[in-house]
C-alpha positions in Angstrom: 117.8 116.3 167.2 114.8 114.8 165.2 112.1 117.8 165.6 109.0 116.4 167.4 106.8 117.2 163.6 109.1 114.5 161.9 108.8 111.8 164.9 104.7 112.6 164.4 104.9 112.5 160.9 107.0 108.8 160.9 104.2 107.7 163.9 101.7 108.6 160.9 103.3 107.0 158.5 103.8 103.9 160.3 99.8 103.4 161.1 98.9 103.9 157.9 101.5 101.3 156.3 99.5 99.0 159.1 96.2 99.5 157.9 96.8 99.3 154.4 98.4 96.6 154.7 95.0 95.0 156.7 92.9 96.2 153.6 95.7 95.2 151.2 95.2 91.6 152.9 91.1 92.0 152.5 90.9 92.4 149.0 93.7 89.2 148.7 91.0 87.2 150.4 87.7 88.4 149.0 87.3 84.7 147.4 87.2 83.0 151.0 84.1 82.2 152.0 84.5 81.8 155.6 84.4 85.4 157.4 87.4 87.3 157.6 88.5 87.2 161.5 88.9 90.1 163.7 92.0 88.5 165.3 93.4 87.5 161.9 93.7 90.9 160.8 94.6 93.0 163.5 98.0 90.3 163.5 98.0 91.4 160.4 98.5 95.6 161.0 100.0 94.2 164.7 97.2 95.8 166.7 96.2 94.6 169.3 92.3 92.5 169.0 90.4 94.1 171.7 91.3 97.4 170.0 91.5 96.6 166.1 87.4 97.0 165.7 87.6 100.5 166.4 90.5 101.1 165.1 89.8 100.1 161.8 86.1 101.9 161.9 88.4 105.1 162.9 90.0 104.5 160.3 88.1 103.6 157.0 84.6 104.6 158.8 82.9 101.1 158.1 82.8 98.2 160.4 85.2 95.6 159.2 81.4 93.6 158.2 80.3 96.4 156.3 83.8 97.3 154.3 84.1 93.9 153.4 80.8 93.3 152.2 80.8 96.4 149.8 84.1 95.6 148.5 82.6 92.0 147.4 80.1 93.1 145.7 82.1 96.0 144.1 84.7 93.3 143.0 81.9 91.5 141.5 80.1 94.3 140.0 83.7 95.2 138.1 83.7 91.3 136.8 79.8 91.2 135.1 80.5 93.8 133.5 84.2 93.0 132.1 84.3 89.5 131.9 81.1 88.9 129.9 81.9 84.9 130.0 82.1 84.1 133.5 78.6 83.0 134.6 76.8 84.9 137.7 77.1 82.1 139.9 81.1 81.5 139.4 81.3 85.8 140.3 79.9 85.0 142.9 81.7 82.0 143.7 85.0 84.6 143.2 83.8 87.1 145.7 83.1 84.7 148.2 79.4 84.4 147.8 78.3 80.8 149.1 75.1 81.0 146.9 74.0 82.2 143.5 70.5 83.2 145.8 72.3 85.1 148.6 74.6 87.0 145.8 71.6 87.9 143.9 69.5 89.9 147.1 72.4 91.6 148.2 73.7 93.1 144.9 70.3 94.0 143.9 70.1 95.4 148.1 73.3 97.2 147.1 72.5 98.2 143.6 69.1 98.2 143.5 68.8 95.8 140.0 69.8 92.3 139.8 73.3 90.9 138.8 71.7 90.3 134.8 70.6 93.6 134.6 73.6 95.1 135.4 75.4 93.1 133.2 73.0 93.5 130.7 73.6 97.1 130.4 72.0 98.4 134.1 75.6 100.0 135.3 76.1 102.4 132.6 73.1 104.3 134.7 75.2 103.4 138.4 75.6 106.5 140.0 78.2 105.3 142.8 77.5 109.3 145.1 73.8 109.1 144.9 74.6 105.1 145.3 71.5 104.5 142.5 70.9 104.6 138.7 71.9 107.5 137.4 72.7 108.6 133.7 73.9 106.9 130.7 77.2 106.6 129.5 78.4 107.2 126.3 81.5 105.4 124.6 83.5 105.6 121.5 86.3 103.3 120.2 90.8 103.8 121.3 93.6 102.3 119.5 94.5 99.6 122.2 97.5 97.7 122.5 98.1 94.5 123.7 102.0 93.9 125.3 103.7 91.5 127.7 104.9 93.3 131.1 107.4 92.0 133.6 107.3 91.6 137.2 107.7 94.9 139.4 108.7 95.6 143.5 107.5 99.4 143.7 107.2 101.4 146.9 103.9 103.4 147.1 102.4 105.9 148.7 98.1 105.7 149.5 95.5 108.2 149.7 91.8 107.5 150.1 89.5 110.1 148.3 87.8 111.4 145.3 90.7 111.1 142.2 90.6 114.2 141.8 92.1 115.6 144.8 94.0 112.5 146.2 96.1 111.7 143.2 98.5 115.1 143.8 99.1 114.5 147.3 99.9 111.3 146.8 102.4 112.1 143.7 103.7 115.2 145.8 104.3 112.6 149.1 105.9 109.9 146.5 107.7 112.2 144.6 109.6 113.9 147.6 110.7 110.5 148.8 112.1 109.3 145.9 113.8 112.3 145.1 115.1 111.9 148.8 116.0 108.3 148.3 118.2 109.1 144.6 115.6 107.4 142.4 115.3 109.9 140.3 115.4 108.0 136.8 113.0 105.4 138.1 109.5 105.0 136.6 106.5 106.0 138.3 103.1 104.4 138.4 99.5 105.4 139.4 97.3 102.8 140.5 93.5 103.3 140.7 92.8 100.3 143.5 88.8 101.1 142.6 86.1 101.9 140.2 85.1 104.8 140.4 82.0 104.1 138.5 81.0 101.7 141.1 82.7 102.9 144.1 81.8 106.2 146.0 84.7 108.7 145.5 85.6 109.2 149.5 86.4 104.9 149.2 88.7 105.1 146.2 91.9 104.3 146.7 94.9 105.5 144.9 98.7 104.6 144.8 101.3 106.7 143.5 104.1 103.9 143.3 107.7 104.5 142.0 109.8 101.1 140.6 112.6 100.1 143.0 115.5 98.5 141.3 116.5 95.2 141.9 118.4 95.0 145.5 117.8 98.4 147.2 117.9 99.2 150.2 116.0 102.0 151.6 117.1 104.7 153.8 115.7 106.9 156.6 111.8 106.9 156.4 110.0 103.1 156.1 108.0 102.6 153.4 105.3 100.5 151.9 106.1 98.1 149.0 104.2 95.7 146.3 104.4 94.3 143.7 102.9 94.6 140.6 101.7 91.4 139.0 103.6 90.9 135.4 101.4 89.8 132.7 99.7 90.3 129.2 98.2 94.4 129.6 96.0 96.8 127.0 98.0 99.2 126.5 96.6 103.2 125.5 98.8 106.3 125.3 97.2 108.9 126.5 98.0 113.0 126.0 95.8 115.5 126.9 94.9 116.8 129.7 94.4 115.2 133.1 90.6 115.1 133.4 90.2 113.0 130.3 92.3 110.0 131.8 89.3 108.6 133.5 87.3 109.4 130.1 89.9 107.5 128.9 89.6 104.4 131.2 85.6 104.5 130.5 86.0 104.1 127.0 88.9 101.2 126.9 86.3 99.2 129.4 83.3 100.3 127.3 83.6 100.1 124.1 87.0 98.3 123.6 87.2 95.6 125.8 83.4 94.0 125.1 84.8 93.8 121.4 88.9 92.6 122.2 87.3 89.1 122.6 89.3 89.5 125.9 88.6 89.0 129.7 90.6 91.2 132.4 92.3 89.9 135.1 91.8 90.7 139.0 95.2 92.5 138.8 95.0 96.6 139.0 94.7 99.0 136.8 98.2 100.7 136.4 99.2 104.1 135.0 102.5 104.2 133.5 104.6 107.3 133.7 108.1 107.8 132.2 111.0 108.9 134.7 110.8 112.4 132.5 107.2 112.6 133.2 105.3 114.5 136.3 102.4 113.3 137.0 100.7 116.2 138.4 101.1 117.9 134.8 99.0 119.1 132.9 98.4 118.4 130.0 99.9 114.6 131.2 101.5 111.9 128.9 100.7 109.0 130.1 100.0 105.2 129.3 96.7 103.6 130.4 97.5 99.9 131.4 94.9 97.5 132.0 95.6 93.8 133.0 94.1 91.2 131.0 93.4 87.5 131.7 96.1 84.7 130.9 93.6 82.5 129.6 95.2 83.5 125.9 98.1 83.7 124.5 99.3 86.8 122.1 99.8 86.3 118.8 103.3 87.0 117.7 101.7 90.6 115.6 99.7 91.6 119.2 102.6 91.1 121.4 104.9 94.8 121.3 108.2 95.1 122.9 108.2 97.2 126.2 
């Protein structure tokens, strides 16, 4: 007979899956200029529309309107920096704003500077914890390789908060489940879904993922699934203290990307851990994979086999 604690855990896991479906749905529809309707989001999570606004605020700490607004602006902040060939107006439209003027006002109110000033280097002073400009950040060169990656279906376990605190908890849950399902030899992928240089740590989301074999059927506890999109990725083999992973991501974005001639796609970044590597080990060996836009073709010399 199931223990009371087990039943509570199952209910909590099911609730988290429903809310994460909503947050993923919002991220996938940020470009839409029409407001994201509360009743539609309630339907995604299978909650009553009558209570959903209270449930959403309790889960995220924000109203739906505030949450969508800051997600659109944070996405825009990343696009302005990492895709310099795209105009400010195009970024505004991609992030759900109907005019460049309205976007500029909202951006300046949130980040304390215009989109153009942010793009030209102001982003380096942004402190997401204080919500205002801070100190400059230096970057150095890295040996980054490009590679074509396949689509992957993964089970994922999400935690929200400072990556330094939440990653271990997410991995503990993920690996316990992975081993219980007999998937010990499957690759693992960490997905930091928010840019910690833009999004405050308390709102940063981290997914600990395990790749699922084709045709695999789960047993026992329900689990959230999603697809990691295939395509061209810029990859960096990193070996060192776990505390250095964040700095390596920053260097890829700040030093390699602007000089590479390529642009980011809108897919999340991925930490690729081999099956033999425990993601909580310190020091750690991991491959940092940054998704690139498909608007170019790799030459034979650029492409590497996985």
